[in-house]
C-alpha positions as CSV (number, residue, x, y, z in Angstrom):
1,M,5.4,-28.1,-3.6
2,K,1.7,-27.0,-3.8
3,S,0.0,-26.7,-7.2
4,S,-1.3,-23.4,-8.5
5,K,-4.9,-24.6,-8.0
6,E,-4.2,-25.4,-4.4
7,I,-2.6,-22.0,-3.8
8,D,-5.4,-20.2,-5.6
9,R,-8.0,-22.1,-3.5
10,K,-6.2,-21.3,-0.3
11,F,-5.7,-17.7,-1.2
12,K,-9.4,-17.3,-2.1
13,T,-10.4,-19.0,1.2
14,E,-8.2,-16.7,3.2
15,L,-9.3,-13.6,1.3
16,A,-13.0,-14.5,1.9
17,Q,-12.4,-15.0,5.6
18,L,-10.6,-11.7,5.8
19,L,-13.5,-9.9,4.0
20,D,-16.1,-11.7,6.2
21,K,-14.2,-10.6,9.3
22,Y,-14.2,-6.9,8.2
23,E,-17.9,-7.1,7.1
24,A,-18.7,-8.5,10.6
25,I,-17.3,-5.5,12.3
26,G,-19.2,-3.1,10.0
27,L,-16.6,-2.2,7.4
28,E,-17.9,-1.9,3.8
29,K,-15.8,-3.9,1.3
30,N,-15.6,-1.2,-1.4
31,T,-15.2,2.0,0.7
32,I,-11.6,3.2,0.4
33,N,-12.1,5.5,3.4
34,S,-12.9,2.5,5.6
35,V,-9.5,0.8,4.9
36,E,-7.3,0.9,8.0
37,E,-3.6,0.1,8.4
38,M,-4.3,-3.3,10.0
39,E,-6.5,-4.3,7.1
40,I,-3.9,-3.3,4.6
41,S,-1.2,-5.3,6.5
42,S,-3.5,-8.4,6.5
43,A,-3.9,-8.0,2.7
44,V,-0.2,-7.7,2.2
45,V,0.3,-10.9,4.1
46,L,-2.1,-12.6,1.7
47,I,-0.3,-11.2,-1.3
48,V,3.0,-12.3,0.0
49,K,1.7,-15.8,0.6
50,Y,0.0,-15.9,-2.8
51,L,3.1,-14.7,-4.7
52,R,5.4,-16.8,-2.6
53,L,7.6,-13.8,-1.6
54,N,10.0,-13.8,1.3
55,G,8.2,-10.9,2.8
56,G,6.3,-7.7,2.2
57,S,9.1,-5.4,3.2
58,I,12.6,-6.3,2.1
59,G,15.2,-3.7,1.3
60,D,13.7,-1.1,-1.0
61,F,10.7,-3.3,-1.6
62,D,7.9,-2.3,0.8
63,L,4.4,-3.4,0.0
64,Y,3.1,-2.4,3.4
65,K,4.1,1.3,2.9
66,L,3.1,1.4,-0.7
67,L,-0.4,0.1,-0.1
68,N,-0.9,2.2,3.1
69,V,0.0,5.3,1.2
70,Y,-2.0,4.3,-1.9
71,F,-5.2,3.5,0.1
72,R,-5.1,6.2,2.7
73,F,-3.7,9.3,1.0
74,P,-5.7,10.4,-2.1
75,E,-3.1,13.0,-3.2
76,K,-0.3,10.5,-3.2
77,R,-2.5,7.9,-4.9
78,K,-3.0,10.4,-7.7
79,K,0.8,10.8,-8.0
80,I,1.3,7.0,-8.0
81,N,-1.4,6.6,-10.7
82,N,0.3,9.4,-12.8
83,I,3.6,7.5,-12.6
84,L,1.9,4.3,-13.6
85,S,0.2,5.9,-16.6
86,E,3.5,7.2,-18.0
87,K,4.9,5.3,-20.9
88,H,8.1,3.4,-20.0
């Protein structure tokens, strides 16, 4: 089994490569409006690998859909943020 440091290093390397790829095709790193579905899917793959999950979409657990909605639809992002700010 890989150590946490190895996983962190690999994750950071893959994330840097992904960001370099998008920068090379003219996407700004911090512009929410420039985030496309394929980029979100690539990010989910990295998250799944980093957290050692079985997948990004299993049963009622769907990181792909959540992140797509969160990044691409401001009105739904606001609703999600409101839910997250509620005291549980």
